[in-house]
N, C-alpha and C positions, 0 to 999 in steps of 0.2 A: 548461521550462528544461533545464539539464544533468541535474538529478536525475531529472526525468520521462523524459528520453530514456534515461538509464542504466537506469531501471526497465523501460522498454520492451525494452531489450536482454536483460533476464533472462527475458522471457516465453518461450513455446514456440518462438519464432523462434530463440533461442539454441541450443536442442537440435537444431533442423533444420540450422542453419548448421554446427554441430559435426559432425553426421552427414554432411553434404555434404563437409566438409573431410576427414573420415576416409575417405570413399569415394574422394576424389581421391588420398589417400595410397595407398590400396590399388591404384587404377588405375595410379599411377605407380611402384609398388613395383618393378616389373620393368624400369623404364626406367633407363638408365645416365646420364641427364642430371642431373648433380649440382646444377645451378642450379635446376632445377624442384623437385627434392626439397628443397633448402634453402629455397626460397621457400614451399613448402607447410608445412614445419616452422615457419617464421617466422610464417606466418598462424595456425597452431594456437596458438603461444605468445602471439600478440597477443590471440586470442579468449579464452584462459585468463586472461590478465592483465585484460582487460576484465570478465570474469565475476567475478574476485576483487575487483577495484576496486568494482564495483557492489554486491557482497555486503557489502563493508566499509562503503560509504556507507549501506546500509540498516540494517545491524545496529549500527553505532556511533551511530545517531541516538537522541536522547533521547525521541523521540515514536514512537508505534506507526505503522507504515507498512503500508497495505493497498492493493493495486492490483487493479482489476477490468477486464475487457474489456466489450465491448458486449453480451455475453450474460449479464452479471453474474457471470461465472465469476471466482473469486478466483485471481489469479496470484501474488500476494505477500502473505504474512502473517508479518510480522517477529517476531523474538523478543520485542520489547517488546509487540507486539500479543498474542502468546501470554500474556505475563505479565498484561497488563491485562484481557483478556477471559476467560482461563482455558482456552482451547482450544489444542490442539496444532496445529502447521502441517498435519499430515496430515488432521486433522478439517475443515480449512477450504479448502485449496487444491484447484483443479481441480473445483470444483463451485459451484452457486448457493447458497451458505451464508450470505449476508449476513443473512438473516432470523434467524439464531442470535444476532447481536450488535446487532440493531436492536430496540428495544422495540416491542411489538405495535402500539401506537397511532401509531407513526411509519412502519410498513411501507408502508401505502398511499401516503403522501406521498412516501416514498423511491422507490417503484416508478413513480409518476407523473412525478416530476422526472427520474428516470433514463431512462425511456422517451422523454420529451420531448427530453432532451439528446442521446441517441444517435440519435434520428430526425432532429433538426435540426442538431446540432452547435453549437447556440447555448447557451452557459452562461448560466443565469438563477439569480437568488437566491443560493443557498448556494454555488455554484461561484465566485462573485465575491469572497468574503471568508471570514474565519474566523467560525464560528458556535459558539455555546454550545448544545449539545443534550444528549442522553442516550444512553448505550450500555447494553447488557445483557450481564452476565457469564454464564458457563456455568451458574453456580448459580442464575440467574434474577434476581439483584439488579440493579436499575437504578441507574446512577451518572452524574454529570455529566461531560461531555467538551467540549473545544474541538476543532473539526475544521475543516481547510482542505483544499482540493483543488487538484490540478494535472492538466493534461490533456496527453497525448502522442498526437498524430495521425500516422498513417502511411497509406499506400495500403491496407494489409491490415487495419488495425484501429485503433480508438481505445481508449486505456487511460486510466482515471481513477485517479489516485493520491491516497489520503486520508492526511493526516498528523493523527494523533489524540493528544491529551493528556488523561489522566485528571486532572480538576480537583477530585476529592473533597477532598483536603487543603485546597486553597484555599477551597472552599466552607465547610468546617468552621471554618477560621480566620476567615472573614467572619462566620459565625454567632456564633462566640465573641466576636468584637470587638463585634458588635451587642449581645450579651448583657451584656458588660462596660460598654458605654456606657449601656445602660438601667439597670444596677445603680448606676452613678455618678450618673446623673440622679435616680434614686429616693433615693439617699443624700443628695444635695444638697437635695432637697425636704424 
């Protein structure tokens, strides 16, 4: 959808497009054609607006947003992801660092599903719905998460966007509720 497409815009393509636009500005710098210069400046402003808009979408979201490309390179690691997992953005982006946030017993399953999806383009299993799984924090603690995926396809690349919610509080509340129900039941007996 719109969000996946917006995330795709923030990938390396954005920096390439900005570099091309800057190159055009440099090329046309000596031209006297005001219309061309104005159009190039307008394009630059539109690109900057799109980048700011996309960053706002990502960072204002209540869930952690992580986007990866077909080589499992992390393209986006939102502030909420940093808070949930304990890693800084610089520790995660531009590398195959997913193993840092996936519990060891899930890595093989993730790699198999990821390879299958990027090879075939056919979403199976987890890509079709929200799943309750586990994540791994920087300190090694394993915690429950809800995760759902979106896919953005282009001629150049396929990007998978994960939306992740830490459900630790919800699970603690469920356990407390079960404990209280058991206590009430025992008291009634």
